C-alpha positions in Angstrom: 0.0 0.0 0.0 2.8 2.4 0.9 4.6 1.6 -2.4 1.4 2.7 -4.3 1.2 6.0 -2.4 4.9 6.6 -3.0 4.5 5.8 -6.7 1.5 8.2 -7.0 3.5 11.0 -5.2 6.5 10.4 -7.5 4.2 10.5 -10.6 2.6 13.7 -9.3 6.0 15.3 -8.7 7.2 14.3 -12.2 4.1 15.9 -13.8 4.6 19.1 -11.9 8.3 19.2 -12.9 7.3 18.6 -16.6 4.7 21.5 -16.5 7.3 23.8 -14.8 9.9 22.9 -17.4 7.5 23.6 -20.3 6.6 27.0 -18.8 10.2 27.9 -18.4 10.9 26.9 -22.0 8.0 28.9 -23.3 9.2 32.0 -21.4 12.8 31.6 -22.5 13.7 34.0 -25.2 15.2 32.7 -28.5 18.9 33.0 -29.3 19.1 36.1 -31.5 22.5 36.6 -33.2 23.5 39.5 -35.5 26.3 38.4 -37.9 28.8 40.6 -39.7 27.6 43.8 -38.1 30.4 46.4 -38.5 31.3 45.1 -42.0 29.2 47.3 -44.2 25.4 47.9 -44.4 24.7 44.2 -45.0 24.1 41.9 -42.0 23.0 38.4 -41.2 20.5 37.2 -38.6 20.4 33.8 -36.9 17.6 32.8 -34.7 17.2 29.6 -32.6 13.9 29.0 -31.0 13.3 26.4 -28.3 9.9 25.6 -29.7 8.6 25.8 -33.2 6.4 28.9 -33.3 5.8 32.0 -35.4 8.3 34.8 -34.7 8.7 38.2 -36.4 12.0 39.9 -37.2 11.6 43.6 -37.7 13.8 46.6 -38.4 12.2 49.8 -37.0 13.0 53.4 -36.5 13.3 54.7 -33.0 9.9 56.3 -33.4 8.3 52.9 -34.2 8.1 53.0 -38.0 8.6 49.4 -39.3 10.9 49.3 -42.3 11.3 45.6 -42.7 9.4 42.5 -41.5 10.3 38.8 -41.8 8.2 35.9 -40.6 10.1 33.1 -39.0 8.3 29.8 -38.4 11.2 27.3 -37.9 13.3 26.6 -34.8 16.5 27.5 -36.7 16.6 30.4 -39.1 19.3 32.3 -41.0 18.8 35.3 -43.3 20.9 38.0 -45.0 19.6 41.6 -45.1 20.8 45.0 -46.3 20.1 48.5 -44.9 21.6 50.3 -48.0 19.5 53.3 -49.0 18.5 54.1 -45.4 19.7 57.3 -43.7 22.5 57.1 -41.2 21.3 57.1 -37.6 19.6 55.0 -34.9 17.4 51.9 -35.6 16.1 49.0 -33.6 16.3 45.3 -34.6 13.3 43.5 -33.0 12.5 39.8 -32.6 9.0 39.1 -31.4 7.5 35.8 -30.3 4.2 35.0 -28.6 5.8 35.3 -25.1 8.5 37.9 -25.4 10.4 40.5 -27.5 14.1 41.2 -28.0 15.0 44.7 -28.9 18.6 45.5 -30.1 19.4 49.2 -30.8 21.8 49.6 -33.7 23.6 52.6 -35.3 23.8 52.7 -39.1 26.8 54.6 -40.6 28.0 54.7 -44.2 30.4 51.8 -43.6 29.0 49.8 -40.7 26.1 48.6 -38.6 27.2 49.1 -35.0 25.6 47.7 -31.8 26.4 46.9 -28.2 24.9 43.8 -26.5 24.6 45.6 -23.2 21.9 47.8 -24.7 19.8 44.8 -25.7 16.3 44.5 -24.0 14.3 41.4 -23.4 10.6 42.2 -22.7 8.4 39.4 -21.4 4.7 39.6 -22.2 2.1 39.1 -19.5 0.1 35.9 -19.8 -3.7 36.3 -19.3 -5.8 33.2 -19.0 -9.6 33.5 -18.6 -11.6 30.5 -17.2 -15.2 31.6 -17.0 -15.3 34.5 -14.5 -11.8 33.8 -13.2 -8.8 35.5 -14.8 -5.2 34.6 -14.0 -2.4 37.1 -14.9 1.2 36.0 -14.8 4.2 38.2 -15.6 7.9 37.4 -15.5 9.6 40.5 -14.2 13.4 39.9 -13.9 14.1 43.7 -13.7 11.7 43.8 -10.7 10.1 47.0 -12.1 6.7 48.4 -11.3 3.9 46.5 -12.9 0.3 47.7 -12.9 -2.9 45.8 -13.5 -6.2 47.6 -14.3 -9.6 46.3 -15.0 -11.8 48.6 -17.1 -15.5 48.4 -18.2 -16.8 49.3 -21.6 -17.0 53.0 -20.7 -13.3 53.1 -19.7 -14.0 53.3 -15.9 -11.4 51.7 -13.8 -13.1 49.0 -11.6 -9.9 47.6 -10.2 -6.2 48.6 -10.0 -3.2 47.2 -8.3 0.6 47.9 -8.5 3.4 45.4 -7.9 7.0 46.4 -7.4 10.2 44.6 -6.5 8.8 41.2 -7.6 10.5 39.0 -10.3 7.4 36.8 -10.8 4.0 38.3 -10.5 0.9 36.1 -10.2 -2.6 37.6 -9.7 -6.0 36.0 -9.9 -9.1 38.2 -10.5 -12.5 36.9 -9.4 -15.2 38.6 -11.6 -18.2 36.7 -10.2 -20.0 39.9 -9.1 -19.6 41.8 -12.4 -22.6 42.1 -14.8 -22.5 40.4 -18.2 -20.6 42.3 -20.8 -17.2 43.3 -22.2 -14.2 44.3 -20.1 -10.6 45.1 -20.6 -7.5 44.1 -18.6 -4.8 46.7 -19.0 -1.2 45.9 -17.9 1.5 48.6 -17.7 5.2 48.5 -17.2 8.0 50.8 -18.3 8.7 48.5 -21.2 5.2 48.7 -22.7 1.4 48.4 -22.3 -0.7 45.3 -23.0 -4.5 45.0 -23.3 -6.6 41.8 -23.1 -10.3 41.9 -23.9 -12.6 39.8 -21.7 -16.2 38.7 -22.4 -18.3 37.8 -19.4 -21.5 35.8 -20.1 
């Protein structure tokens, strides 16, 4: 009898470990390598993803104007690009996945594409899961910055607001049982960006 209980506990622990490993892999950003930067206005990009999913590589101005977009759907990708014809100045190379975003500022000169890895930003997206009238919000926050959650109704009125600071992993459950049927919006804010998630309550 004890051996059966021990076996069940071991199986339960193994399942939990597997779920935790899958969550870590999903949150882990891809390996994003810029090749031959500093050798003219042409450059290569290599991307290795831990799971096969759609990613987007973009070249953007510092004001957010997207100049180039490339869809990536394999776990390993290599591509060659050119920025010839663009004005000298500051640009951003961006790699977006469903769970995070890597932003690498670059400087374009007549002879080179220059960048520093210490300027690279990895932005983790919040995860919002709705199960009926229960909403779970999870946010990986390695920089431990301020993170704000707001719940708004259709008129834009704030029904709930909470700030978190100094936490590297934020988990919040919202119970919406007392709200009337209708559309609502979860708004999440951090210094790195703002995210919105629409909710429909029946």
